[in-house]
C-alpha positions in Angstrom: -74.7 -55.7 -1.1 -77.4 -53.9 -3.8 -80.3 -54.3 -1.4 -78.2 -52.9 1.7 -77.0 -49.6 -0.4 -80.9 -49.6 -1.6 -81.5 -49.1 1.7 -79.2 -46.2 3.2 -80.1 -44.1 0.2 -83.9 -44.9 0.8 -83.4 -43.9 4.6 -81.3 -41.1 4.0 -84.1 -39.3 1.2 -87.0 -40.2 3.9 -84.3 -38.3 6.2 -84.7 -34.9 3.8 -87.9 -35.3 3.1 -88.5 -34.9 6.9 -86.2 -32.0 7.2 -87.6 -30.0 4.2 -91.0 -31.1 5.4 -90.2 -29.9 9.3 -88.3 -26.4 7.9 -91.1 -26.0 6.2 -94.0 -25.9 8.7 -91.4 -23.6 12.0 -90.7 -20.4 11.8 -86.8 -20.0 10.6 -86.1 -19.2 14.1 -86.8 -22.9 14.9 -85.4 -24.5 12.3 -81.8 -25.3 14.4 -84.8 -27.0 16.8 -86.1 -28.7 14.5 -82.6 -29.8 13.3 -81.5 -31.1 16.3 -84.8 -32.9 16.4 -84.1 -34.8 13.2 -80.6 -35.8 14.6 -82.5 -37.5 17.3 -84.8 -38.9 15.5 -82.2 -40.4 12.6 -80.6 -42.0 15.8 -82.7 -44.8 15.3 -82.9 -45.8 11.8 -79.4 -46.5 10.7 -75.8 -44.5 11.0 -76.5 -42.8 7.4 -79.8 -41.2 8.3 -78.4 -40.2 11.3 -74.9 -38.7 9.5 -77.0 -37.0 6.8 -79.1 -35.6 9.3 -76.4 -34.2 11.7 -74.8 -32.8 8.5 -77.9 -30.4 7.7 -77.7 -29.9 11.1 -74.7 -28.0 10.6 -74.8 -26.5 7.6 -78.1 -24.7 9.5 -76.3 -23.2 11.6 -74.1 -20.5 9.5 -77.0 -20.5 7.0 -78.4 -17.1 6.5 -81.1 -15.8 3.9 -80.1 -12.6 1.9 -82.8 -10.6 3.7 -81.0 -11.9 7.3 -77.0 -11.2 5.5 -78.3 -7.4 4.4 -79.7 -6.8 7.7 -76.3 -8.2 9.6 -74.3 -5.6 7.2 -76.7 -3.0 7.8 -76.1 -3.5 11.7 -72.6 -3.5 11.2 -72.0 -0.7 9.7 -74.4 2.0 12.4 -72.7 0.0 15.0 -68.8 1.6 13.3 -71.0 5.0 12.8 -71.8 5.5 16.5 -75.8 5.0 15.0 -76.0 0.9 17.2 -74.9 0.2 20.5 -72.0 -2.2 20.6 -72.3 -5.5 20.1 -71.3 -7.3 24.1 -69.3 -10.7 25.0 -70.3 -12.7 28.0 -68.3 -10.4 30.2 -70.1 -7.8 29.7 -67.6 -6.3 27.7 -68.5 -3.8 24.8 -66.8 -5.0 21.1 -64.6 -2.5 19.1 -67.2 -2.8 15.3 -64.0 -2.2 13.9 -62.2 -5.2 14.9 -62.3 -7.2 11.4 -64.5 -10.4 11.0 -61.3 -12.8 10.7 -60.2 -11.3 14.4 -63.6 -11.5 16.4 -65.2 -14.7 14.9 -63.4 -17.8 17.3 -63.0 -21.3 15.7 -65.6 -23.3 15.2 -63.6 -25.9 17.8 -64.2 -23.8 20.6 -67.6 -24.2 20.6 -68.5 -20.1 21.0 -72.3 -19.6 21.0 -72.2 -16.2 22.2 -69.4 -12.9 20.6 -66.5 -13.3 22.8 -62.7 -11.9 22.4 -62.0 -14.9 24.5 -59.8 -16.6 22.0 -57.7 -13.9 21.1 -56.1 -13.1 24.6 -53.7 -15.7 25.9 -55.5 -18.9 27.7 -52.4 -20.9 28.4 -51.2 -20.1 32.4 -47.9 -19.1 32.9 -45.8 -21.6 35.5 -44.4 -20.7 38.5 -41.7 -18.6 37.2 -39.1 -16.8 39.9 -37.1 -14.1 40.3 -35.0 -15.7 43.0 -31.6 -17.0 43.6 -29.1 -18.9 44.7 -28.3 -17.9 48.8 -24.3 -18.1 48.2 -22.4 -18.6 51.2 -25.3 -20.3 53.2 -24.7 -22.9 55.6 -27.8 -25.5 57.1 -26.9 -28.2 59.2 -23.1 -29.2 60.0 -22.7 -32.7 61.3 -20.0 -33.2 64.4 -19.2 -36.7 63.3 -19.0 -38.8 59.4 -22.2 -39.6 58.3 -22.7 -42.5 55.9 -22.6 -41.4 52.0 -20.9 -37.6 52.8 -18.1 -36.0 51.3 -15.7 -38.3 52.3 -12.9 -35.4 52.3 -15.1 -32.7 53.7 -17.6 -34.5 55.6 -20.7 -32.0 54.0 -23.8 -34.4 52.7 -25.0 -32.3 49.9 -21.6 -33.6 47.2 -19.5 -36.0 47.0 -15.9 -36.8 46.9 -15.1 -35.6 43.3 -17.4 -32.6 43.5 -16.1 -31.4 46.6 -14.1 -27.6 46.3 -12.5 -27.5 49.2 -8.5 -28.7 49.4 -8.0 -32.3 49.4 -7.1 -33.3 52.9 -4.1 -35.1 53.7 -6.5 -37.9 55.4 -10.1 -36.9 55.2 -13.0 -36.2 57.2 -14.0 -39.6 56.9 -11.1 -41.3 58.9 -10.2 -38.5 61.2 -14.4 -37.1 62.3 -12.7 -33.7 63.0 -13.8 -30.5 61.1 -16.7 -31.7 59.1 -18.1 -29.1 56.9 -21.3 -27.9 57.0 -23.9 -28.9 54.6 -24.9 -26.4 51.9 -28.0 -24.7 51.4 -29.8 -26.4 47.3 -31.7 -24.8 45.6 -33.5 -25.3 42.1 -35.9 -22.1 40.1 -37.4 -22.6 37.6 -36.7 -19.8 35.4 -38.6 -17.8 32.0 -36.5 -17.0 29.2 -35.6 -13.6 30.0 -34.2 -15.4 34.2 -32.3 -17.7 31.8 -30.6 -15.3 29.8 -30.6 -12.3 32.4 -26.4 -11.3 32.8 -27.6 -9.6 36.1 -29.4 -11.9 37.6 -28.6 -12.6 41.4 -26.1 -9.9 41.1 -26.5 -8.0 44.6 -26.3 -3.4 44.0 -25.3 -2.8 47.3 -21.6 -4.8 46.6 -20.4 -1.7 44.1 -20.8 0.8 46.8 -17.2 -1.2 47.3 -15.8 0.1 44.3 -16.9 3.6 44.5 -15.7 4.1 47.7 -12.2 2.9 46.7 -12.2 5.2 44.2 -13.3 8.1 46.0 -10.7 7.6 48.5 -8.1 7.2 45.5 -9.7 10.5 44.4 -9.4 11.7 47.7 -5.5 11.4 47.6 -5.1 13.0 44.6 -6.2 15.7 45.4 -4.3 16.1 48.8 -0.5 15.1 47.0 -1.2 17.9 44.1 -2.1 21.1 46.7 0.5 19.5 48.8 3.0 20.4 46.0 1.5 23.5 45.0 1.8 24.9 48.5 4.7 23.7 47.9 6.0 25.6 44.9 4.6 28.9 46.0 6.2 28.9 49.6 9.7 28.3 47.4 8.8 30.5 45.4 8.3 33.6 48.2 11.1 32.3 49.7 13.3 33.2 46.8 12.1 37.2 46.6 14.3 39.1 48.5 12.9 41.7 51.5 12.6 44.8 49.7 9.9 43.4 47.4 8.1 42.2 50.0 5.2 44.3 49.1 5.3 44.1 45.4 2.2 43.3 43.2 3.8 40.0 42.2 4.0 38.7 46.0 0.5 40.1 46.2 -0.3 37.5 43.5 1.2 34.6 45.0 -0.3 35.0 48.5 -4.1 35.3 46.9 -3.1 32.2 45.1 -1.9 30.1 48.5 -5.1 31.5 49.3 -6.9 29.9 46.9 -5.2 26.6 46.9 -6.3 26.3 51.2 -10.0 26.6 50.2 -11.6 23.4 49.3 -12.5 22.5 46.0 -16.2 21.9 47.0 -16.3 26.0 47.4 -14.7 27.0 44.3 -16.3 27.9 41.1 -19.7 26.8 40.0 -18.5 24.6 36.8 -16.1 22.1 39.0 -18.8 20.9 41.4 -19.4 17.1 40.9 -23.8 16.7 41.1 -25.5 13.1 41.9 -28.1 12.6 39.4 -31.1 9.9 41.3 -33.5 9.3 38.5 -33.2 11.8 35.9 -34.4 11.7 32.8 -31.1 11.3 31.7 -31.0 7.7 32.1 -29.7 6.2 35.2 -30.2 5.9 39.0 -26.9 7.2 40.4 -24.2 8.7 38.6 -21.6 11.7 38.0 -22.3 15.2 35.9 -19.9 18.0 35.7 -20.9 21.7 35.2 -18.6 22.7 32.3 -20.8 25.1 31.6 -20.9 29.0 33.7 -24.4 29.2 33.7 -23.6 33.2 33.2 -23.0 32.0 29.5 -25.3 32.5 27.0 -27.6 28.8 26.2 -26.0 28.8 22.2 -29.9 28.5 20.7 -30.5 31.5 22.0 -27.6 33.7 20.4 -29.2 34.2 17.7 -33.2 33.8 17.8 -33.6 34.5 13.8 -35.9 31.2 12.8 -34.4 30.9 9.4 -30.4 30.6 11.3 -28.7 27.4 12.5 -31.2 24.4 13.2 -30.6 23.5 17.7 -32.0 19.4 18.3 -33.6 19.3 21.7 -33.1 16.1 22.1 -29.4 15.8 21.9 -28.5 19.6 22.8 -26.4 20.1 18.9 -26.1 23.1 16.5 -23.9 21.9 14.3 -24.1 25.2 11.9 -22.1 28.6 13.4 -25.5 30.6 15.5 -23.4 34.2 14.2 -21.6 33.0 11.0 -21.5 37.1 10.3 -19.6 37.6 14.1 -15.9 38.5 14.5 -14.6 35.2 15.0 -12.2 36.4 17.9 -16.0 37.6 20.1 -17.4 34.5 19.8 -17.0 31.2 21.9 -19.1 29.2 20.2 -19.3 28.7 16.0 -20.8 25.1 16.0 -20.6 21.5 16.7 -19.5 20.8 13.3 -16.1 22.9 14.9 -15.4 19.9 16.4 -15.4 17.4 13.3 -13.2 19.8 11.4 -10.2 20.1 13.5 -8.5 17.8 15.8 -8.6 14.1 16.6 -12.2 14.3 14.7 -10.5 14.9 11.2 -7.4 12.7 12.0 -9.9 10.1 12.1 -11.8 10.8 9.1 -9.0 10.7 7.1 -7.6 7.4 8.6 -11.5 6.4 7.5 -10.5 7.4 4.3 -7.1 6.1 4.1 -8.2 2.4 5.3 -11.3 3.1 2.4 -8.5 4.0 -0.7 -6.2 1.3 0.2 -9.1 -1.6 1.1 -10.4 -0.4 -2.9 -6.5 -0.9 -4.4 -6.6 -4.5 -2.6 -4.4 -4.0 0.1 -5.9 -6.5 3.1 -6.9 -3.7 5.7 -10.3 -3.2 7.5 -11.3 -0.1 10.0 -13.3 -1.6 12.3 -11.8 -5.6 12.0 -8.2 -5.0 13.0 -7.7 -0.4 14.0 -4.5 -1.1 15.6 -3.7 -2.6 12.2 -5.2 0.3 10.0 -3.4 3.0 12.1 -0.3 2.0 11.6 -0.5 1.0 8.8 -1.6 4.8 8.0 1.2 6.2 10.3 4.3 4.4 7.6 2.2 5.7 4.7 2.6 9.1 6.0 6.5 9.0 6.9 6.9 7.4 3.1 4.9 10.2 1.9 7.1 13.0 3.8 10.2 11.1 3.0 9.5 11.0 -0.7 8.4 14.5 -0.7 11.6 15.8 1.0 13.5 13.6 -1.6 11.4 15.7 -4.2 12.3 18.7 -2.6 15.5 18.3 -2.4 16.4 16.7 -6.3 14.2 20.3 -7.4 16.2 22.2 -5.7 19.5 21.3 -6.3 19.1 21.3 -9.8 17.1 24.3 -10.4 18.1 26.4 -6.7 16.2 28.0 -4.1 15.7 31.4 -4.7 13.8 31.4 -0.9 17.0 30.7 0.8 19.2 32.9 2.2 22.4 32.2 0.4 22.6 35.2 -2.0 24.4 34.5 -5.5 27.4 36.6 -7.0 25.8 39.9 -8.3 27.8 38.9 -12.4 25.4 35.7 -11.6 22.0 36.7 -11.9 21.3 37.2 -15.4 24.5 38.4 -16.4 24.7 41.9 -14.9 27.1 44.6 -13.6 27.7 47.4 -13.4 29.4 48.6 -17.0 27.6 51.3 -18.2 26.0 50.1 -22.2 24.1 53.0 -24.2 21.7 51.6 -27.1 19.7 53.0 -29.3 15.6 52.7 -30.4 16.9 49.9 -32.7 18.4 48.4 -29.7 22.1 48.6 -31.1 25.1 49.4 -29.0 25.9 53.0 -28.9 28.5 53.2 -26.1 29.8 50.7 -24.1 30.8 47.5 -24.5 27.8 44.7 -25.2 26.9 42.6 -22.6 27.6 38.8 -22.7 24.6 36.9 -22.7 23.6 34.4 -20.0 24.0 31.1 -20.8 21.8 27.5 -20.9 21.1 25.5 -18.2 23.6 23.1 -20.2 27.0 22.7 -19.5 29.0 23.9 -22.6 32.5 24.5 -23.6 34.2 21.0 -21.6 36.5 18.8 -23.8 36.5 15.6 -23.3 39.8 13.7 -24.4 42.8 16.1 -25.2 40.0 17.6 -28.2 40.4 21.6 -28.2 37.1 21.5 -29.7 33.3 20.2 -28.8 31.3 17.4 -30.3 29.7 18.3 -33.6 31.7 21.1 -34.5 33.0 19.3 -37.6 30.5 16.9 -39.9 30.9 15.1 -43.0 29.5 12.1 -45.4 26.4 12.5 -42.3 28.5 11.9 -39.7 29.4 14.4 -36.6 32.5 14.8 -35.0 35.6 16.5 -33.6 36.7 19.7 -36.0 40.6 19.7 -34.4 41.4 15.7 -35.1 37.7 14.9 -37.4 36.9 11.8 -35.7 33.7 11.0 -35.8 33.8 8.7 -32.6 32.9 10.2 -29.8 35.0 8.7 -27.2 37.7 8.6 -29.4 41.3 10.1 -28.5 42.6 13.3 -30.1 45.2 12.7 -32.1 45.6 16.3 -33.9 47.2 17.3 -37.3 48.4 13.7 -37.4 45.5 12.0 -36.9 43.9 13.9 -39.7 47.2 12.5 -42.2 47.0 8.9 -40.7 43.3 9.3 -42.0 43.9 10.6 -45.2 47.2 8.4 -45.9 44.9 5.2 -45.1 41.2 6.9 -47.0 44.2 6.7 -50.3 45.4 2.9 -49.1 41.9 2.0 -49.1 40.5 3.7 -52.1 43.4 2.5 -53.8 42.8 -1.5 -52.6 39.1 -1.1 -54.4 41.0 0.1 -57.3 43.1 -3.2 -57.8 40.3 -5.4 -56.6 38.2 -4.0 -59.3 40.5 -4.8 -61.9 41.1 -8.0 -60.4 37.5 -9.5 -60.8 37.8 -8.3 -64.2 40.0 -10.8 -65.5 39.4 -14.9 -64.4 42.0 -16.4 -62.7 43.7 -19.5 -63.9 43.2 -22.2 -61.6 46.0 -25.5 -62.4 44.4 -28.6 -62.5 46.2 -31.0 -59.4 47.1 -34.1 -60.0 45.4 -35.9 -56.5 46.9 -38.9 -55.4 44.3 -42.3 -54.9 43.8 -41.4 -51.2 43.4 -37.3 -51.7 46.6 -36.2 -51.4 49.2 -34.4 -53.9 50.7 -36.8 -56.2 54.2 -37.2 -56.0 56.5 -36.9 -58.9 58.2 -40.4 -58.0 55.2 -42.1 -57.4 55.6 -45.9 -59.6 52.8 -48.1 -59.4 53.6 -52.2 -59.6 51.7 -53.5 -62.5 51.7 -57.2 -60.6 50.4 -55.7 -57.6 47.8 -53.6 -59.2 46.6 -56.9 -61.0 46.5 -58.6 -57.5 44.1 -55.5 -56.1 42.2 -55.9 -58.7 41.4 -59.0 -58.4 40.9 -58.6 -54.3 38.4 -55.9 -55.2 36.4 -58.0 -57.3 36.7 -60.6 -55.1 35.3 -58.2 -52.2 32.7 -56.8 -54.3 31.3 -59.9 -55.4 31.1 -61.0 -51.8 29.2 -57.8 -50.9 26.6 -58.6 -53.5 25.9 -62.1 -52.0 26.1 -61.6 -48.5 25.5 -65.5 -47.7 29.5 -66.1 -48.8 30.9 -64.2 -46.3 32.4 -66.0 -43.8 31.6 -66.2 -40.0 34.9 -65.0 -39.3 36.2 -62.6 -41.1 39.5 -61.3 -41.2 40.2 -57.2 -42.1 43.8 -56.0 -43.1 44.4 -52.5 -42.1 47.8 -52.1 -44.7 46.2 -49.7 -47.8 49.0 -49.5 -49.9 48.4 -47.4 -53.2 48.0 -49.9 -55.2 44.7 -51.0 -53.7 43.8 -47.4 -53.7 44.3 -47.6 -57.3 42.4 -50.3 -57.9 39.7 -49.0 -55.4 39.3 -45.6 -58.2 39.7 -47.6 -61.0 36.3 -50.6 -60.0 34.7 -47.1 -58.5 31.2 -46.3 -60.0 31.1 -43.0 -61.1 27.4 -41.8 -61.0 28.1 -39.0 -63.8 29.4 -42.0 -66.1 27.2 -42.8 -69.2 28.9 -46.7 -69.1 28.2 -47.2 -65.9 25.6 -49.3 -66.4 27.3 -52.0 -68.3 30.5 -51.9 -66.0 30.9 -55.4 -64.5 
């Protein structure tokens, strides 16, 4: 392996030395040929030497000296400035010197020897796309008898029974050989990207003439009917006139109207004429347009020739502002396109949009573009509710404060207490002559007595409490008791004071509680109670046995018999044996 490696390195070194010697001997224009020649020589001296020579030859193609690069830049600058002729490609066409290098230089795999822009052009050939469409309803061959492989229902060869579009026959053509359907014309097209997505591909424009004819016939029938109705009304009106007024001006006007109605509409005023436009700049090859403006009127862009006046857009033929803002509104027939936006349905649509936005901001699921019908319905219900609230609020205010704009006039005596009584005042405002005018009362209810009271609530005050002066009661909803109530209240107050004094005197003296002797079971001890000593001793023995049994539960028998009859001696024995926690000698008790 080491010997083979040395042999390859020597071959490569020999090729490099030979290549340098060739470049030194020959001029720069022949360096490419020398590199190619070296490649041919290196083919027989091993694969390593040949690959090295080929790499040097490739490098020498793009190699330029500093001087050659400077001259190339100067030539490009001269071509851009127009001082030198432009570069020519293979076909003799001039190449624009301003095209950048990354566009003008061809890729290495194209092996372009001369400058060219062919690599920027579409080099793939388009397939045979077509704009044709299926020939609908065309039939080709119609057989007289059923053929093998044809449709069993109709007998056509171009489809099977499953794909047949005719009505299923009770007995197919395969068995009857009658009414054999002709074969359809089967075509296949190769459409391009736009052809596959063209929704009008294969549409015949001539079929639309039938639609136009239907609309024109309908319009003619409508005009004819309206003309007959107009003539009928005018004739009825003319027949109702008397013979004496036959020469009046009204009859002359009616006659003129009848004559005008008889005239064909196509010969009337110019603004009602229907014109056809064919291949106009407005777009479309067919269509209709009405001239709604009389040509004698001045165009809106000629109303004010001042340069600083309202702007006219010739593309949309719109003028938003008023061209004559200082003119009399009654004399103007055009006030600007903004007038249409601030009135009529445009203003309603704007308010509808604003309502939808505000409702959406407040959390309501409403969208003008997604559900316009829902938005309009909500807006109508909103306006109805708003009007109802306004009317209710207005009625409440009028009910509370009255309506000064109503036709019903108030009595003169109630208007600020005015009357025809003559009163004379001095400079200080004191009354000299006449009676003092009663001042008008406030808006609150006054002098209204409830529950048989003769005075109002708050007319009496005592001990930080309001009350009625007539009965001196401090409860607002109480019933009036008069002088009897006052006397009863004073008597109850005196009695209360006496009771309080007696209670204070009783609290000063300690109460002597008599000790009661209680029986053993908790009740009062009767006076005739006598305890039997023998029974008491037996009860004490039973109580001692019970306590010992409680201390040692092992001596308790399995079957225990209880006696619920407790005597006075048993209770006395229990009381005597009971341990008192407060007894200082309780630890010595057995």
